[in-house]
N, C-alpha and C positions, 0 to 999 in steps of 0.2 A: 505491499500501501506506501500510497505516497501523497503528500498533502505539502505545502507551503515550504517549499527548498528539501522535505526530510522524510526519509524512505526506512520504512518500513520491515524487519522480517521476522518473520516466528517460528521459531523452529520446535520440535516434542521433540521433549527430549528423554521423557521415558513418557508411558501412561497401561496404566495399571488399574481395575479392576476399583482400588478403594483411593487412586493419586498419583496424582503427573505433575509434572513437569513441564515449562514452553521459558526456550531462550527467547529474547529479542535483542535484535540489534538494527540499529538505531545510525540512519550516514545519511549526516550532511549536505545533500550538495553543491550548496553554494559558498559553505565555509570550508569544507574538511577536517573538522574537528571528530578527534577521537573518543568520541560513548567508551564506557565501558559494559560490556553486556552487560545483560537484565536479565536476571533468571527466577523468573513468576512459581513457586510450587504451593504449591491445595496439594495438604493429602490428612486422611480418616485413618485412626485408629478400628473403627469398629470395618467387620469386616461384611457392609457391604460397599451395591455398584453406587458409586458416590454420581458419575453420567448417571443414573439411571435417576435416583433422589437430587440433585439439579434441574432435572428433563422436568422433570414434575409437580416442582417447585416445593419438594418436599420439608416442614420447617423443623423439621425432630433431625438434621445435619445437626455431625456435629465432627468436624474435625480443625487445620490450622493450616496457618495462611500464612508465605510469606515470601517476599518479594527484595532480591539482593545485587547491589550493584556494585562493584571492585571493593568487593571484603564490605561495605556498607548493609546491613538490614536498614527501608527507607521503610520498608509497613510488615509488618507484624500481630495477628490476632487469630486468636482461640477462633472456634465459631459454636456456642451449646445454645440447640433444640435453637435457630437459622438467626442467632440470631452475635455481631462479630463485640467481644466482650476484649479486656484489657486494652483498651486505648487509652495515653494516656493523654492525651491533648487534640480540642480541637477549637482553635481561634480561627474566629471567622476573619475569608480573605482582605485584601487590604489595595489605594493603588498607592502606589509608590511609583513617582518615576523615576527613582535612582537604582531597582532593584535589577541584578544586572541578570545581562538569559547567561544558562547555562545548565547544564546535567541537572544540579544541586538544586536552583532552583523553578526548576522544574518538573522534576520528581516530588518537591513538596508538590507541585498543585495537586499533579499523578494522587499521588498519596493523600490528601484529602480527597479529592472527588473518589475515590474510591472506598476510603472510610467513610465514605456518607452513603455510597452503593449499601442498599436493602443486599442482605447477605446469599441469594438465591439465583438476585441478575450477578452479580458479584462471581460465582462461581461461573454463573452459564458466561456472562462474558471471558474471562481467561480458561472452562473449555474448547472456545469459536473462539481464542485467539487465529492472526493476528489481529480480525476487525475491532473487537471493540476494544481492543489494549492501544491499540492505533493510532484511534479515534482517541481515545484520553487524552492521549500524544501529541496529539494535534491540537487536538483544543488546546491543552496546559501550555503548549508554545507558543503558539497563540494568544494566550494572554500572557504570559508572561514575557514576553515579547516584545509581542506588536502593542499587550494594553499594560501593560505594567502594572499589574494584580501582582501582586504578591501572597502569599500562601503559606503560612508553619504547618510545617509535617503535623501533624497528629503524632510521629511516632521520634518522639526524639528520646 
């Protein structure tokens, strides 16, 4: 997927009945910066088909989701009965004309928007990557780099 001079590519690292991991690769076609690979992991300790639970929007889903880039955890949350718990902070976004356009500031926005999703939509988003996750990245790239909206990563 390509949007706003950014190319998004997703690879399936692994897919199992109760877990999956996706690798997201972002390439800036205009400035050519080197962005680290992003790994999205969704794991359930239950011995059930998480894809089926996500597809059926089953609110009894119990799992753990993490987003890691450059050995830094940008998002991590436990999902218990359809609710994401253990989120540390949820500061609303603000306009800041001095916010830099960097991987970190864009990913703060991505983490903020992910934390704001309902858990079933979130699981479906990652299960159907790259489209949903890339769209979130594209939207955040525009928000941060063009509109100068600063987000605080809810996981700090």
